[in-house]
C-alpha positions in Angstrom: -12.2 -1.1 159.4 -10.3 -3.0 156.5 -9.0 -6.6 157.7 -5.5 -8.4 156.8 -5.9 -11.4 154.5 -3.4 -13.5 153.0 -4.6 -11.9 149.3 -3.0 -8.5 150.4 0.3 -9.4 149.2 1.4 -10.5 145.9 2.0 -14.4 146.0 0.1 -17.7 146.5 -3.0 -17.7 148.4 -5.1 -20.6 149.1 -8.9 -21.6 149.6 -10.9 -24.4 151.3 -13.3 -25.9 148.7 -15.9 -28.1 151.1 -18.4 -30.4 149.3 -21.5 -31.2 151.2 -24.3 -33.8 150.2 -27.3 -33.2 151.5 -30.0 -35.8 153.2 -31.7 -35.8 149.3 -28.7 -36.6 147.9 -28.1 -33.1 146.5 -24.7 -31.2 146.5 -23.7 -27.5 147.1 -20.4 -26.0 147.5 -18.9 -23.5 149.5 -15.7 -21.9 149.6 -13.6 -20.3 152.4 -10.4 -18.0 152.1 -8.0 -17.0 150.8 -5.6 -17.8 153.3 -2.0 -17.2 153.3 -0.6 -20.5 154.2 -1.9 -24.1 152.4 -2.5 -25.8 155.9 -4.9 -22.9 157.4 -7.1 -23.9 154.0 -6.4 -27.9 155.2 -7.7 -27.0 158.4 -10.9 -25.9 157.1 -11.1 -29.1 154.8 -10.5 -31.4 158.2 -13.2 -29.2 160.0 -16.4 -29.4 157.9 -15.4 -33.3 157.0 -15.5 -34.1 161.0 -18.8 -31.8 161.4 -20.6 -33.6 158.7 -19.4 -36.8 159.8 -22.1 -39.7 159.9 -22.4 -41.1 163.0 -24.1 -44.3 164.1 -27.7 -43.9 165.5 -27.1 -46.3 168.4 -23.8 -45.5 169.9 -23.4 -41.8 168.0 -19.9 -42.8 166.9 -18.4 -41.5 163.8 -18.7 -44.8 161.1 -16.0 -43.3 159.1 -17.8 -41.6 156.4 -18.7 -37.9 156.1 -21.2 -35.9 154.2 -18.8 -33.3 153.1 -15.6 -33.7 151.1 -13.0 -30.9 150.5 -9.4 -30.1 148.4 -7.6 -26.9 148.7 -6.9 -24.8 145.8 -3.8 -22.3 144.8 -3.8 -18.9 143.5 -1.3 -16.2 142.4 -1.9 -12.8 142.9 0.1 -10.1 141.5 -1.0 -6.5 141.9 -0.6 -3.5 139.5 -0.5 0.2 139.6 -3.1 1.7 137.8 
């Protein structure tokens, strides 16, 4: 069954770009989307930033740093009959 995503219509679509740094210092990037509103993509960036938050080993409280950063990107889709 087909699913309905933001790219199913003409206009702007958004995606979340998340860059994660592993323990060895290497980085990798993941993309999530497309979404039809920028807020949905921004929420995914927030989720991964919090998920990879650095915690104090003694208290397990967040230190204010994260191993993940991110931003959102916008693209415009135009569908044409061929």
